[in-house]
N, C-alpha and C positions, 0 to 999 in steps of 0.2 A: 510172300518172300521178303519184301521191303519191311514189315513188322518185324521179321527176324533179325534183320540187319541193324534196326534200330535198336532191338533188344540189346544184341551184341555190343553194339557201341555203348549203350547205357551201362551196360555191365562192365564192359571195360574201363569207363570213368570211375565208376563207384569202386573198381579194385583200385585204381590211381588215387581216388581220394584217400581211401584207407591207407594206402602206402604213404601219402604225403603226411597223413595225421600222425602214421606211426612216428615218422621220422623227427617230426617236430614235438613232439611231448616228450604153442606146440604140443599138438597131441603126439604122442612117442609109441611108436608101434615096434620096439626094439626090445632090450634087455628086460623092461617091466611094462606091462600091460595097465595103462592107466583107467580108472574107471571114472563115472562122474556122479555125482551127488543126486538126488532127487530134486525136482523143482520144488522150492520152499512156498509155503502157504503163509497167509497173512503178513502182517509187518515183520520183515526179517530183523535180527537183533543188530543194532547199531553200534559196533565195534569200533570206535574211534571214526565214526560218521564214514564208514568205508562204502556203505550203498549210495553215497552221493547226496546232492543237495536235497532231493525230492527220492526219499526211498521207496514210498508206494509206487511212485511213476516208474522208479528201475525195476522194482520187482514185477511189476506187470510186463514191462518188455522183456525181462528174463525169462518169465512163463513163456511168453507168447514165441520166443525164439527158439527156446528148448523144446517146446512141443513141435513146430515147424521142423526142427533139427532132427528129432527122433523119426519124423515120418520121411526124413532125406528130401524135404523140401527147401533146399538151400537157399534159393532165390528168395522166397517167402521169411525165411528166416533171417537174410542177411540185414535188413534196416533195421529190426529189434535189436539184433546182436548188437549194432554199429552203436544203437543209444547207450548199451550198457558200457561198452568198452570206453566210450568217449566219457561218460558220465560218472562211471563209478569203476575206474580201472583197478582198484584194490579189491573189489568186492569178494571175487573168487577167482580160482585159477582156471575154472571151467572153461569161461568164455573164450581164453586163450589157446587151451587145448581144442575146444569145439572150431575156433577161429582156424587154426592150423589145418586142421580136418577138412573144413569146407573149403578153404583155398585150394588145397591139395587135390580134392576130388574135382574141383571146377579147371584147375590146370591140367588134369587128366583128361577131362572130356573137352577141352578147348581145341579146335582145330588151326585157329589163326595164331602163329609162334609170337607174335607181340602180345596179344592178349595172354597167351599162356605163361609168356615170362612174367607179365606183371601177377598174374595169380600166384606164380612161384615165389616171387618177390615179396608179396604179402604175406605168404605162408612163412617164409623165413621171418619175417619181422615179428609175427606171434612170439617167436622165441626169445627175440630181443626185448620186448615189451614186458613179456612175462619176466626176464631176467630182472629187468628195471625194477618191477613191483612186488617179485617175490624170492627174487636172489636165487639159487640152484644153479649158479653159471656153470660149474664144472659139468654136473649132470646135463644140462640144458645144451652145452657147448657139443657134448658128445651126440645129444639126438639131432642137433641142427646138423652136425657133420654128416650123419647117415642120410640126412635128408639131402643134402648138396651134392652127395656121391650119386644118389640116386637120380636127382632131378637135373643138375648142372653137373653131369661128370668131365665136363672139361675144364672147370673151374678148379683146377688143383691146388691153387694157392690159397683159396679159401678155404678149401678142405683141409688142407696141412695145416692152417691156423687154426681152425677147430681142434682138430686132434690133439695139438700141441697144448692148446688153452685147457681141454677139456682135463689132460693127465695132470698139467702143472697145477691147474687149481684143484681138483680134486684128491691130488696125492694118493695117501693109501687107500682112498676110496675110488679110485679110477675105474672105469669099466673095462673089464678084460676085454671088450673087444676093440678098444682103443691102443690097446698097449703094443702090439705088433708094428701097426703103421707108424705109431710114434717112433719106435726104434728104428724102423726103417727111413723115416724122415730125417732122424738124427744121423743115421748112416749116410744120407745123401747129402746133408750139409758137409761132410769131411771129405768128399770126392772134390778132388782138384786134378784138372786134365786127365779125367777118367780113373784116378788111381787115389788110392787111400794109403797115406804114409804111416809109419810108426805112431807119431803123436796123436793122429787123427783117429786110428784105430784104438787107442789108449781111452780117447774121450768117449767113443762110442760104447767101450767097456763100462767105464762109469755110468751111463745111462743105463746098459743093460743091468747093472748092479741094483740100481734105483728102482727099476721094474720088477726085478726078482723080488725085491723085498716086498713090494706092492702084491706080488703072488703071494707069498708067504703070510703076508699080513691077513688075506682074505680066506687063505687057507685055514690058518690058526683060528681065526674067528668063527669058522663054520660057515662060512658066507653060502648062501644058497645058489651061488653059481662056482662054488668051489671046485667042481669038476672044469669047468670051463677055462678056469685059471690055470690049473692044471695042463689042461691041451695047448694053453697058449704059451705057457712056459717053455712047453716042448720046441716050440716054433722060434722062442727067442733064443734059446739054446745054440740053434742051427747059425742064426746070426752070430752070435758070441764065440763059435768054432772058427767061423770063417775070418773075425776079427783077430784072433790068436795067433792065425797063420802069417797075419801082416805084420804082428808084435814079434815074429820070429822067436817063439819060446820053446827052448828045447829043453826035453825031460822035465816036464812041468808035472808036479806032484798032483794026484788026483784025490787022495784022501786029505782029512782034516790034519791030522798029525804031521804029514810032510808039507801041507799048505804054511802050517804055523811056523815048524822048522826052518823054511826056506823065508819066509817074509818077515816073521817076529823080530830077527835082529834089525834090520834095515828099518823097522819103526823105534826100535831100542835106541838105535843111534841118532836118531834125531825125533823125539817126541813131541815136538811143537811144529813139525812141518805138514801143513794141510794137505798137501799133493801127496803125500807119502802116507799119509793116514787114509785117504782116499783110495789109493791103489791097493793097499792091505785089505781094505774094506770090501773093495771089489773081487780080490781073491776069494776071501772068505765067503761071500756072497755065492759067487760062482761054485765053490766047493761045497755049499749047502752047510756051512759050519757056524752057522748063526747062534747055535746053542753053546758055542765055546765062549770061555772066559774073556777072552782076547777081543773077541767081537764086541761085548758087553763095555771092556775098558776103551776100545777106541771109539765107540759112540760117546761114551762119556767125555772122552777128550775132545772130540770133534766138538760136542756141543758147547765144551767149556772154551774153545778157540773161536767156534763161529756159532754162537747161538741162534737157532732157527725154531720156528714154530713146530715145524714137522720134527725137529730133532728132539723137542722136547715132549712130542706126544709118543716118539719112539721110546724114550727112557720110562715114561709114564706107564706105557703099556709091559715094559719090562719089569718094572718094580711090582706091578698089579699081579703080573702072571707068578712073579717069585711070593706073594701074599704080604707083599710091603704096602699097604693100602694108604697110609699117611704120606708116603714118598711118591705114590702114583698121582695123590690127589695134588701135592704139589708141586708136579712139572704138569699137570694137565692145565692147573692155573697159570702157570709160567707161559705154557702154550697160547693161552688165550691173550696173555699182555703182549705176545710177538706177533700172533694174527693178524693179518689185514683183512680177511674174507668173514663177512658176518656168517655165511651159511656154514663153513668150517666151525666156527666160534660156538654156534648153536649146536652143533653135533657133539662138540666137546663138553658143552654143559649139560647136554643130556646123559653123555659118559660119566659125568660127574653124579648126576642125579640118580643113575643106575647103582653107581659104586656105594654111593650114600645108603640106598635102600638094603643093599644085600650087605651092608654092616651087621645087621640084625634079623633073626629068623621071623621074632613076633615084632610088629611094629611100634617103635616109641613116637612120643612128641616129639621129641629134641630132633630125630632122624626124620620124621615127617615134614617137620617144618623146614627143615634143610635142603631135603630134597625137593621139595616144593619150590624153595627159592631158585634152586639151579634150574628146574624145569622152566619157570617163569622167566629166567634170563633167556633160556632158550626161544622161547616163543616170541619175547621181545625182539631178538637179533633176526629170528627168520618168519617173516611173514608168511601166513598162509600155510603153515606145517603144523599138522593136526598132532603128533606124536608128543610134544609135551603137554598137552589136554587129555591124551589117551592116559598118561602116566600119571598125571593129577586124579585123575577119575579113579583110577587102579587104587593110589593111594586114599582117595576117601572111602572108596568101598572096603578097603580093608581095616578102617578105623573105628568099625564098631564096638570093640572093647575099649578105644581109647575116649570114645564119646557117651558112652553108657556102660550098662552091665554084660553087653554081650548080645542079649536078647531085649526084645520090646522096642517101646518106641523110640526112646534116648538112641539108641544102636541102630535102628532102621532108618531114621533121619539121614544117615549118610549116604546111602542108596540115592536120594535126591539131589544129593550135592554132587555124588558121582555122575549121576545121569546129565546134569547141568554141563559137566566138562565134556562127557561124550558127545553132547548135542553141539557143544561147540566144536568138539574136533572135526566132526563130520561136515558141519557147515563150512568150516573154512578151507577143509582139505579133502578132496574126492578120494584120495588114496586110503584113507582110513574110514571110510563110510560103511565098508561091509564089516570092519573089526567093531566099530562103535556101536552098529545096530544089534551085533550078538551080545557084546556087554549090557546093553540097555534092555534086551528081552531078558537076558539071564538074571539081571537085577530086580525088574519089575516084580518079579514073583515074590522079592523081600521087601516091597512097599507096605507099608502099616494099611489097615482096612479103613473104609469108610467108618466104620461103627466104630475104630480106634479114634479116628479122627473127630467123631461126635464128642466121645468120651474126653479129648482132650480140648475142651472150650469150643467146640463147635468148628475144628479145622475143618475146610472143604478143599476138595482138589481145585490147585490153581492160586491157593493163598500164598502169600508171602511168609515164611517163617523163618526167624533167626537162630543162628547156630552159633553164637557168642559164648555159650558156656561149653564149646568144644574147641579144639585147636583150629578145625576148619575154617570157623567165624564166618561174617558175613550174613548175607541170608541166601534162601534157597525157594525153589517152587513145590510147595507140597503136591505129592503125588499118592494117590490113594487107591486101593483095588477093592 
C-alpha cells in the first residue's frame, strides 16, 4: 500500500513537472481520426535539425516510448516520451497526439481529484504546445474545446473562448460541430437584463450570415462532412428565426426576387455604408441568394471598403468558380498579403498549387515549376504538414514525359524523386502516412530493374543520382527492383 502511495505521488509530481515545462517553453477523437506513423528506423532525416542536438538519442527514446505506448504501458512510456518532447519539440506531431492520449487515460484512471486535475491540465497543454510548434490553431482549438467540455464541464468561460477562437481563426474551414455553439455564444453576448433588443438581434443575424456562408462553402466544396454542415444549418436557422421576431420584421419576403426588390434600393441609396451592405448581405444569405449578381456586387464593394483576407478568398473562390483563373489567383495572392495566420496562408498556397496544376491536362515544365513553388511556400508556412510534399510527389510522378521519352530509365527516375517526397510527407505528418504508403507501393512497380542499373554505369540501390537534366533537379536515391 505504501509503495502504491509513493508511486501515486511520484506520478503526480511528474505530471506537474510536465505542466511546468509546457508553460515555460493532442489526440483528437472528433471530426477526424488521427493516425500515427510507424516508428522510424536508423538515423532519421535531419530536416533543419528538428530531431534535436543528438538525433540518435532522440530516435532511441522515440522508438522506446512508441513501443511502450502501443502496448498501453503508459508509465513506462512517459520518461522516454518526455525526452523527445523536451529535446526535439518539432520532430513530429505524434508525440503531442500520444501525450494527449496518455494524459487523458491517466486522468480517467485517477481517483484523486488533485492528480486528475493535473493530468487534465497536462493533456490540454499538449494542444497548446502542438499549436506553438505546428500551427493549426483553428482546428486544434476546436479539438481542445471538446476536451474541455468533456473533462471540465463547469469551465464555461474556457470552452466559449475556444469555440470562438476555432471559428474566428478557421473561418471558412471552421468545423461544423463548433458553429451552433458559436452562434449561441454570440446570442448570449447580446442578452441584457434577460432580453435582446432589436440592435442586438441584428448583430446576431450578422453572425448567422457568416456561419451560413461557412456552411455553403463546405457544401460547394463537397466536404466529406457536407451532410453534417447541412444538419447544422437547420439548427442555425432556428436561432435566426428567433432573432427575426425581435427585429419585428413584418411581411418579410422569402424568395430572392422579393428580398432583392425590398433591400437593393436601401443599398443603392448609400453604396458606401458598410452597415447597410452587411445588412443586405445578411438578408441575401438568409434567403439563400448567394448566386445572385447583387450578392457578388456587395462582396466586391465590401472588400473595396474593408479589404480582409477572408473577403479576398471569397472573391477568389467566386472568380474560380466562374472560370476566371487569373482573377482567382490575383485575389488568392492578395488574401495571403492580408492574412496573419500562417496555417491559413499555407492552405491558400496549396489552393494556388492545385489551381496551377489544373491549368493544363498534360503537365508542362512551367506549370510544374510554379505549382512546386506554391507547394513549397505552403510547407514553409505550416510545419509538420504532409500535404505539400504529397502534392510535389504527385508532380514528380507525373513528369515521366518531361524528363525522358515517357518510358525507360530517364522517365522511370522520376518515381525515385516522387518517393523521396512521399517518404518525407509521412515522416512529418501521420495524417498522410496511409496515402503516402499507397503511392509508394504503386510507383515502386515502375522503378528501373537492377540489371538496368548495371547497364547505366553500375548504379546500385541506395546510390545518389542527380536529376539536373530534368526540371526536378537536385539528387535522389536510386531504387531498383
